[in-house]
C-alpha positions in Angstrom: 26.1 -152.3 164.9 23.7 -154.8 166.4 23.1 -156.3 163.1 26.5 -156.5 161.9 27.7 -158.5 165.1 24.8 -160.5 164.7 25.8 -161.3 161.0 29.2 -161.5 162.2 28.2 -164.7 164.8 26.1 -166.3 162.4 29.3 -166.4 159.8 31.7 -167.9 162.4 29.1 -170.3 163.2 29.0 -171.5 159.8 32.3 -171.1 159.3 32.6 -173.5 162.0 30.4 -176.1 160.8 32.8 -176.0 157.8 35.9 -177.2 159.3 37.6 -173.6 159.2 39.7 -173.6 162.4 42.6 -171.5 163.8 44.7 -174.1 165.4 46.5 -177.0 163.7 46.4 -179.3 166.8 42.7 -179.1 167.7 40.9 -182.3 169.3 37.3 -183.2 169.4 34.5 -180.8 168.4 34.9 -177.1 168.8 32.2 -174.3 169.3 33.7 -171.8 167.1 36.4 -171.3 164.5 38.2 -168.7 166.0 39.7 -168.1 169.7 42.3 -170.5 169.9 44.9 -168.4 168.5 43.0 -165.3 166.7 39.9 -163.4 166.9 38.0 -160.5 164.8 39.0 -156.9 166.0 39.3 -153.6 165.1 42.3 -151.9 163.6 41.0 -148.0 163.0 44.4 -146.9 161.8 45.6 -150.1 160.4 43.1 -151.9 157.8 39.8 -151.8 159.7 38.5 -155.1 160.4 41.5 -157.6 161.6 42.3 -160.2 162.9 44.0 -160.5 166.4 46.4 -163.0 168.3 44.8 -164.1 171.1 47.9 -165.6 172.5 51.8 -165.5 171.6 52.2 -166.6 167.7 55.4 -168.0 166.4 56.8 -167.1 163.0 56.0 -170.0 160.5 53.2 -171.3 163.0 49.9 -172.5 161.2 47.3 -170.2 162.6 44.5 -170.7 160.3 43.3 -173.7 157.8 40.1 -173.4 155.6 39.0 -177.0 154.0 38.8 -176.9 150.3 34.9 -177.3 150.9 34.7 -174.0 152.0 36.8 -172.1 149.2 34.7 -170.3 146.7 35.7 -171.2 143.4 34.5 -171.3 139.9 34.0 -174.8 139.8 32.4 -175.6 142.7 29.8 -172.5 142.1 29.1 -174.0 138.7 28.8 -178.1 139.4 26.0 -177.0 141.9 23.9 -175.2 139.7 23.3 -176.8 136.2 21.6 -173.4 135.0 24.5 -171.4 135.7 26.3 -174.1 134.0 24.4 -174.1 130.7 24.7 -170.3 130.6 28.3 -169.9 130.5 28.5 -173.3 128.5 27.3 -170.8 125.5 30.3 -168.5 126.1 33.2 -170.0 126.1 35.4 -167.2 125.6 34.9 -165.3 129.2 37.8 -165.3 131.1 38.6 -167.3 134.3 37.7 -163.9 136.1 34.8 -163.3 134.5 33.3 -166.4 135.0 34.0 -166.2 138.6 32.4 -162.9 138.6 29.2 -164.2 137.1 29.0 -166.8 139.4 29.2 -164.9 142.6 26.8 -162.5 141.2 24.2 -165.7 140.7 25.1 -166.6 144.6 24.1 -163.1 145.1 21.1 -163.3 143.0 20.0 -166.0 145.0 19.7 -164.2 148.2 19.0 -165.9 151.0 18.4 -169.5 149.6 22.3 -169.2 148.7 24.5 -171.8 150.5 26.8 -169.2 150.9 24.7 -166.2 152.2 26.5 -166.4 155.2 29.2 -165.4 153.7 28.0 -163.1 151.2 26.7 -161.2 154.0 30.4 -160.8 155.0 31.7 -159.1 151.7 32.1 -155.0 151.7 29.0 -153.5 149.8 32.0 -151.0 147.9 35.5 -150.7 147.2 38.0 -148.4 146.4 39.9 -150.0 143.6 41.0 -147.6 140.2 38.3 -149.1 138.0 35.6 -147.8 140.4 36.9 -144.3 139.7 35.3 -141.5 138.6 37.4 -139.3 136.0 37.5 -136.5 138.7 39.2 -139.0 141.2 41.4 -140.1 138.5 42.8 -136.4 137.3 43.1 -136.1 140.9 46.3 -138.6 140.6 47.8 -135.8 138.6 50.7 -138.3 137.6 50.2 -139.3 134.2 51.3 -142.9 134.8 48.9 -143.1 137.1 46.4 -141.8 135.1 46.8 -143.8 132.2 46.4 -146.8 134.6 43.0 -145.7 136.0 41.6 -144.8 133.3 42.9 -148.4 131.4 41.6 -150.3 134.4 37.8 -148.4 133.9 38.1 -149.3 130.2 38.8 -153.1 131.0 36.1 -153.3 133.6 33.5 -152.0 130.8 34.6 -154.1 128.5 34.5 -157.3 130.4 31.1 -156.2 131.6 29.7 -155.9 128.0 31.0 -159.1 127.4 29.1 -160.5 130.3 25.8 -159.0 129.8 24.3 -161.7 127.4 25.3 -164.1 130.1 23.5 -162.2 133.0 20.5 -161.4 131.0 20.3 -165.4 130.2 20.2 -166.0 133.8 17.5 -163.8 134.7 19.2 -161.8 137.6 17.5 -158.9 139.1 17.7 -155.6 137.0 20.1 -154.5 139.5 22.5 -157.4 139.4 23.3 -156.5 135.4 24.4 -153.4 136.2 28.3 -152.1 135.9 28.2 -151.0 139.1 27.1 -154.5 140.3 29.9 -155.8 137.6 32.4 -153.6 139.2 31.4 -154.5 143.0 31.8 -158.3 141.8 34.8 -157.9 140.0 36.2 -155.6 143.0 35.6 -158.6 145.3 37.7 -161.0 143.3 40.7 -158.9 142.6 40.9 -157.8 145.8 39.8 -160.4 147.8 40.7 -163.7 146.0 43.5 -166.3 147.0 45.6 -168.4 144.6 45.1 -171.8 143.5 46.8 -173.8 141.1 43.5 -174.7 139.3 42.0 -171.9 138.3 43.7 -168.5 137.6 41.1 -166.6 139.2 41.4 -167.9 142.4 39.1 -168.7 145.4 37.3 -166.5 148.0 38.3 -167.9 151.3 36.0 -167.5 154.1 37.6 -165.9 157.3 41.2 -166.1 155.2 40.1 -162.8 153.6 39.8 -161.7 157.6 43.6 -160.8 157.4 44.9 -157.5 156.6 47.9 -156.7 154.5 51.7 -156.3 155.4 54.3 -155.9 152.6 57.0 -158.3 153.1 60.5 -157.8 154.7 62.2 -158.4 151.2 61.8 -157.3 148.0 62.2 -160.7 145.3 63.9 -157.9 142.9 66.3 -156.1 144.8 69.8 -157.3 143.8 72.1 -158.0 146.6 74.9 -155.5 144.9 77.0 -153.2 146.6 75.7 -149.6 147.1 75.3 -147.8 144.1 76.7 -144.6 145.2 79.5 -145.4 147.4 81.7 -143.0 146.4 84.7 -144.7 149.1 84.8 -147.4 146.2 85.2 -145.5 143.3 88.7 -145.4 143.8 89.2 -149.2 143.7 86.5 -149.5 141.0 88.3 -148.5 138.1 91.0 -151.3 138.7 88.4 -154.2 138.9 88.5 -156.6 135.6 85.4 -157.5 133.7 82.7 -159.4 135.8 79.9 -161.4 134.5 76.4 -160.0 134.9 74.5 -161.6 138.2 71.4 -163.7 137.4 68.1 -161.9 138.8 66.1 -164.8 137.9 68.1 -167.1 140.6 67.5 -164.7 143.4 63.8 -164.2 142.5 63.9 -167.7 142.5 65.3 -168.0 145.8 63.4 -165.4 147.5 60.3 -166.5 146.4 59.0 -168.5 149.6 59.1 -165.3 151.2 56.9 -163.5 149.6 53.6 -165.0 150.9 52.6 -166.6 154.2 49.6 -168.6 152.9 48.7 -171.0 150.2 46.9 -174.2 149.0 48.2 -177.3 150.7 47.2 -180.6 148.9 48.1 -182.8 151.6 45.7 -181.5 154.1 43.5 -180.1 151.6 42.9 -176.9 153.2 44.4 -173.5 152.4 46.7 -172.6 155.2 48.1 -169.5 156.7 51.3 -168.7 158.4 52.6 -166.3 161.0 54.9 -163.8 159.1 56.7 -163.2 162.6 56.1 -163.6 165.8 53.3 -161.9 167.0 52.1 -161.2 170.9 48.7 -161.4 172.4 46.4 -158.2 170.9 48.7 -157.9 168.1 47.4 -158.2 164.6 48.2 -160.7 162.2 49.0 -159.6 159.2 49.3 -161.6 155.7 51.7 -160.8 152.9 50.9 -161.8 149.4 53.5 -160.0 147.5 55.5 -157.0 146.6 53.2 -154.0 145.3 53.9 -150.7 144.9 51.2 -147.8 146.4 49.5 -147.7 142.8 49.5 -151.3 142.3 47.7 -151.5 145.8 45.2 -149.1 145.0 44.3 -150.6 141.2 44.3 -154.3 142.3 43.1 -154.0 146.3 41.8 -149.9 147.0 44.1 -149.2 149.6 47.6 -147.3 150.0 50.3 -147.7 152.9 51.4 -144.9 154.3 54.9 -146.0 154.4 55.3 -148.9 151.6 59.0 -150.2 151.3 58.3 -151.7 147.9 56.5 -148.3 146.5 58.7 -147.1 143.5 58.6 -143.6 141.1 59.1 -143.6 137.5 60.3 -140.8 136.0 60.5 -141.0 131.8 64.0 -141.8 130.3 65.6 -140.9 126.8 64.8 -143.8 124.3 68.5 -144.2 124.2 68.5 -145.1 127.5 66.4 -148.4 126.9 68.7 -149.6 124.3 71.6 -149.3 126.6 69.7 -151.5 129.7 69.6 -155.1 129.8 67.2 -155.2 132.7 63.1 -154.8 132.0 61.6 -151.5 131.9 60.1 -151.9 135.2 63.2 -152.1 137.6 63.9 -148.6 136.5 62.8 -146.8 139.4 63.1 -144.9 142.0 63.0 -146.8 145.5 60.7 -145.1 148.4 64.0 -144.0 150.1 64.7 -141.7 147.4 67.8 -143.7 145.6 67.6 -144.8 142.0 67.2 -148.4 141.8 70.8 -150.5 140.6 69.5 -151.2 137.1 68.6 -147.3 136.5 71.6 -146.1 138.3 73.4 -148.0 136.3 71.6 -147.5 132.7 72.1 -143.7 133.2 76.3 -143.9 134.5 76.4 -146.0 131.1 74.2 -143.4 129.0 76.1 -140.5 130.5 79.4 -141.8 129.4 80.7 -141.0 125.4 79.7 -143.7 123.2 83.6 -144.5 121.9 83.9 -145.0 126.0 81.3 -146.9 127.2 82.1 -150.7 126.0 85.3 -150.4 128.3 83.3 -149.0 131.3 80.5 -151.2 130.9 81.7 -153.5 133.6 82.3 -151.0 135.7 78.0 -149.3 135.3 77.2 -153.0 135.7 79.4 -153.6 138.9 77.6 -150.6 140.6 80.4 -148.4 140.9 81.3 -145.0 140.0 82.5 -144.5 136.6 84.1 -140.8 137.0 83.2 -138.2 139.1 82.3 -136.2 136.1 80.0 -138.9 134.9 78.5 -139.4 138.5 77.5 -135.7 138.6 76.0 -135.5 135.4 74.0 -138.8 136.1 73.0 -136.9 139.5 71.7 -133.6 138.0 70.3 -135.3 134.9 67.9 -137.0 137.9 67.5 -134.4 140.0 65.8 -132.3 137.0 63.9 -134.9 135.8 62.1 -135.3 139.0 61.8 -131.4 139.3 60.0 -131.7 135.6 57.1 -134.0 137.0 56.9 -132.1 140.5 56.6 -129.1 138.2 53.8 -130.7 135.9 51.4 -131.1 139.0 49.1 -128.8 139.6 49.4 -128.8 143.5 52.8 -128.5 146.0 53.1 -131.3 148.9 52.2 -128.9 151.3 49.3 -128.0 149.4 48.7 -131.8 149.2 48.9 -132.2 152.8 46.3 -129.1 153.9 43.7 -130.8 150.9 43.9 -134.3 153.2 42.7 -132.3 156.3 40.0 -130.3 154.1 38.7 -133.9 152.7 38.4 -134.4 156.0 36.2 -132.4 157.1 34.6 -131.2 153.9 31.1 -133.1 155.0 31.0 -131.2 158.3 31.8 -127.6 156.4 30.1 -128.4 153.5 33.2 -127.0 151.3 32.8 -124.1 153.3 37.1 -124.7 154.5 38.9 -121.6 153.8 42.5 -121.8 151.7 44.6 -119.2 150.0 45.5 -122.1 147.8 43.7 -121.0 143.9 44.9 -124.5 142.9 43.1 -126.1 146.0 39.8 -123.7 145.7 39.7 -125.3 142.3 39.9 -128.9 143.2 37.2 -128.3 145.6 34.8 -126.8 143.7 35.3 -129.3 140.6 34.6 -131.9 143.5 31.3 -130.0 144.9 30.3 -129.5 141.1 30.5 -133.3 140.3 29.2 -134.5 144.0 25.8 -132.9 146.2 27.7 -133.1 149.5 25.4 -135.1 152.0 25.4 -137.9 154.3 24.8 -140.7 151.5 26.9 -143.8 150.6 27.7 -142.3 147.1 29.3 -139.4 148.5 30.7 -141.0 150.9 32.8 -143.3 148.8 33.9 -140.6 146.3 35.2 -138.7 149.0 37.1 -141.7 150.1 38.5 -142.3 146.8 39.4 -138.7 146.2 41.5 -139.0 149.5 43.0 -141.9 148.4 44.3 -140.0 145.3 45.6 -137.2 146.5 47.3 -139.3 149.3 48.9 -141.5 146.4 50.2 -138.4 144.6 51.7 -136.9 147.8 53.3 -140.4 148.6 54.8 -140.3 145.1 55.7 -136.5 145.2 57.5 -137.6 148.1 59.7 -140.1 146.7 60.7 -137.7 144.0 61.7 -134.9 146.4 63.7 -137.7 148.3 65.3 -138.2 145.1 66.0 -134.5 144.3 67.6 -134.5 148.1 69.5 -137.6 147.5 71.2 -136.1 144.3 71.9 -133.1 145.9 73.8 -134.5 148.5 75.7 -136.7 146.0 77.0 -133.9 144.4 78.0 -132.5 147.5 80.2 -135.3 148.5 81.8 -135.7 144.8 82.7 -131.6 145.0 85.0 -133.3 148.1 86.8 -135.6 145.5 
């Protein structure tokens, strides 16, 4: 711990010399880049290390400025290293992200001689992104779409590593920096810690700026401002409404785009600037929003999930005919975190449940967000509940078993896997883990346990959405029976 504190102190001193500052109104020479508005703190239940307010902060206030010279980009790394530039020049097919990964590993290979060494020492030694998962950890997700996403992420990382291997060899890296594990570390660093910049799609690494932990935006730009899709009271008047023009989702997304992030590169200040997303009191953790993500997307790109993610979604398989009836993109056909079908999904299901000969005459009702008929709505709710139940039934553990397993995982190293459970499914999953991992205090096993836990957490939260949807459908059916 003393070593970590010393490394942090050296890093903050280095950052100060680069002009990184947590106040827009400083004068003279400051002794530290943090302290005027924020300080490094630890939040065990909310992301670990983060930034805490040292005073009251006002929403929209500039709280951190990182000059361009302090941003780690492919351009700055390549321009300062002729050997790197020459090697990369022979491999023009590499993507911007691959180039930045190679440039990052090149700095790590330099060790203490790297100008970025104080920053490199602050980077995590491991990540829990989907690409880092073993097959056991992937299978623990249980949901087919999630398993497919994870396997695709692993395959993509392996292909990118193989493409980059000739460059790594040409640069004469230390052997351990040419391995797939080293590549996973570099690509995970790029995926989870880079900030957007207009001149490089790979983004930039932003010292101090990457200390912020994530908070979801307060509203989803894809959440249309539509009438409540299950408003039964509106049924009596909806059938009398005339045909309405479809609303433009694109305009709504553009209108809300500026609310999604709290940071960006300012050309005028030649700095990456971070703003308070809300009012903060002294001691509060200052959080950063960088877009709306489901828990699976957070796990894929950042290596964590949120317990109560307002942007989380569940997807159920639809009949092929349904897609031909839908004018919205497929990713808009989801069940939201509160268990309610999205506007697009509900509208599509209502139209699909209508006899073919009548669809044209009721299309405007379905697309306006109103019930078409009591019978139609009942059919939609029954079909949706069945599909949700089908997904839950396909999983080999129940939600209550997942909850129990999370407690077992937390204790597994202490009890060496001897935790008693009456569930055959849990016993088999635990035995499978123990067969693939020698349960010791080693770092490798610790990381595997962490990823296993994340997979179980994710599947539980996904099942919870489906369970909420079943309850929502049952409640709606009860209300329909009174009409």
